[in-house]
N, C-alpha and C positions, 0 to 999 in steps of 0.2 A: 406326585400328583395327589390332589385331595380326593376324598371320597365323593364329593359332589361332581368334580370333573370326571372321575372314573365312571360315575353313574350316567352322566350325560353322554360320554363317549360310547358307553355300552348301549344306551338307548338308540343313538343314531345308527350305530353299526347294525344292531339287530333289526331295527325297523327297515333299514335299507335292504337287508338280505331277505327278510320275509316278504317285504314289498306288498302289503295288502292292497294298495292302490292299483298297482300294475296287474294284480291277479283278479281284479273285479271282473273283467271281461270273460276270463276263463270260468269263474264261478257262475256268471250269468249264463254262459253256454251250457254248463252242466246242470242248470236248474230251469231250463226252458220248460214252460208249461206248469211250473209250480205256482202255488198260491203265495202271495206275499207273506202270509203267516208261516208257511212251510219254509220259505227261504230264510226268514228271520230265525226260526228255530234251528235250522241247519247251520247257519252262521255261528250261532251260540255254541253248538256242539263242536264245530271246528276250532273255535277259539278256546274252548275248554280243553280239547285235546292238545292244542299248542301249549297251553299253560302247564298241563300235567307233564307232558313229555319234556319240555324245555327245563322245567324245574327238576325233573329226575336227572337230566344231563348235568344241570348246574351243581347238583349235590354229589352225583357220582363221578363226574368228569367222564373220562373215557373208559371207566371201569366196566360199563355195560358192554361196550364193543370189545374190550379186552377179554371179558369173560367168555365171549363167543369166538375169540380169536380173529376178530374182524378189524382190519385197518381202515383208516379214513379213505385211503386210495381205493380199496375194495368197495367201500360204501359209495364212493363217487361213481365207480363203474356200474354197480348194480342200480344205483339211482338213475344213471344215464340210460340204461337199458329200459327201465320202466317208463321214463319220460319219453323215450323214443317211441315206444308202443302207443302211449297216449297221444303224442303228436301225430303219429301216422294215422291213428284212428280219426283224429280231428281233421286232418288234411284230406283224407281219401273218402271217408264215409260221411253220411249225414248224421253227425254227432248230436246235433240238437234234436233231430227226430227220434233218435234212439231213446232219449230220456222222456220225450213227450209221449211216444207210443207206449212205453212201459207204464207210465202213469195212467193212461186211458185204459189199457188192457186190464190193469188191476182193479179198475173201478174206483169209486169214491173211497178215499181213505182219510183217516184223521191227520191232523197236522203233525202230531207226535210220531205216528207210524211212518208218514212220508219222510220226516227228517231222519229217523233211524235208518230207513232203507237207503236213502241217498248217502248218509254218512258212511254206511258200510261200503258203498261203492266208491266213495271219494277219499276215504282215509288214505288209500294208496292207489294211485300215485299223486293225488292232488295235495292232501294235507302233508304228506311226506313221500317223496323228497321235493315236491315243487315249492311248497311253502317253507317247510323245515328241511333244508338240504344240508349237505356237508359243510357249507360255509357257515350257516347259522349254528350248527352243532359245534364246530371248532371255535367259533367266536364265543359261544357260551362257556366252553371249557377254558379258553384263555382268560376271559374276564373273571371267571370263578377263581382261578389261581391268583390273579392280581388283587382280588378282593379279600383273600385270606388274611393278609396282615391286619385288616381292619376288624377282624373278629366277627362278633354277632352283628355289628352295624353294617359291615360289608356284606354279610349273608343276607340281611334284611333288605339292603339296597338292591342287591341282585334280584331277589324275589320281586321287589317292587317294579323293577324295569321289565322283567319278564311278564308280570301281570299287566302292566300298562300296554306293552306291545301286543300281547294276546288280546287284551280288551279292545284295542283299536281295530282289530280285524272285524268286529261286529258292526260298528257303524259304517265302515266302508263297504262291507258286503251287503249291507241293507240297501245300498243305493242301486243294487242290480235290477230292481223293478223299474227304476227310472231309465237305466241303460237299455233294458229290453224294449221299453216303450219307445224310446228315441230311435233305436236302430230298426225295430220291426223284425219280422221273420227273415226277410232277404238280407237285411243288414247284419243280423246275427250270424247267418250262414257264412257270409263273406268274412266277417271278423274271425269266426271259428277256423275257417280254412287258413287264413293268414297266421293266426296264433298257432295252429298245428305245425306249420312250417317253421315258425320261430322255436317252438318247443323241440322239434326234431334237431334243429341246429344247437339249441342249448344242451340237449342230450348228448350229442356228439362231442361238444366241448367238455361236458362232465367226464366222458369216457377218456378223452385225450388227457385231461388233467389227472385222472386216476392212473392211467398208464404211465404218464410222466412222473407221478409221485412214487410209483412202485418200481421204476426202472431207473437206470442211469445212462444218459446220453442218447436214448432212443428217440425221445420227443424233444424238439427244440423249445427253448424257454419262451420264445415269442409266439409259439403255437399254444402253449399252456395259458399264458397271459398276453394276448395279442395287443391289448391297448394300454398296457402298463407303461406309465411314463417313467423315463429315466431320471 
């Protein structure tokens, strides 16, 4: 496989796993009541976090997890628990009002201050493990190993793919103002409740995959990958 083919495959896989398009509604729900400038700044912060974290994983491989003695299966289970708590919060409570009320209680704040406060709240579990989950991490590790034979060129190509995918988060997340206007308050509430249920199901799937990866014969293969084609 040529370096160009490897780069294209890496981009497609990483973009599909991070899925900035599919996560736009969740980002919109978490930033209800924000100014467009605040949303744009927050999207940039999340994209920068994605760039730095994925680059670190690309360079270090699984050394970071290995240093703490954490397996990918354990990471899947922990990520599943965090996602389940987020999904449960979205499905049962008025998730959109929680962010709106917080903004109003704090009074007028600057765009930068708003973005920093929201980023601190969203870095876990939104930025990780919702955007950057075990699948994205393992994909980065795999492609990093495949790019090693290409030397510096392979390293640069990998960095370029990560930077491109992270950069694409920004324009997609900037469309949240349009999404919010189209759906309105009631529409966003409905979307958030439905997404909460989906996130809970995703979380359970994460946990099933983690248990299946850390045990032998306890979880059936079709439960770990229910729609995998033979």
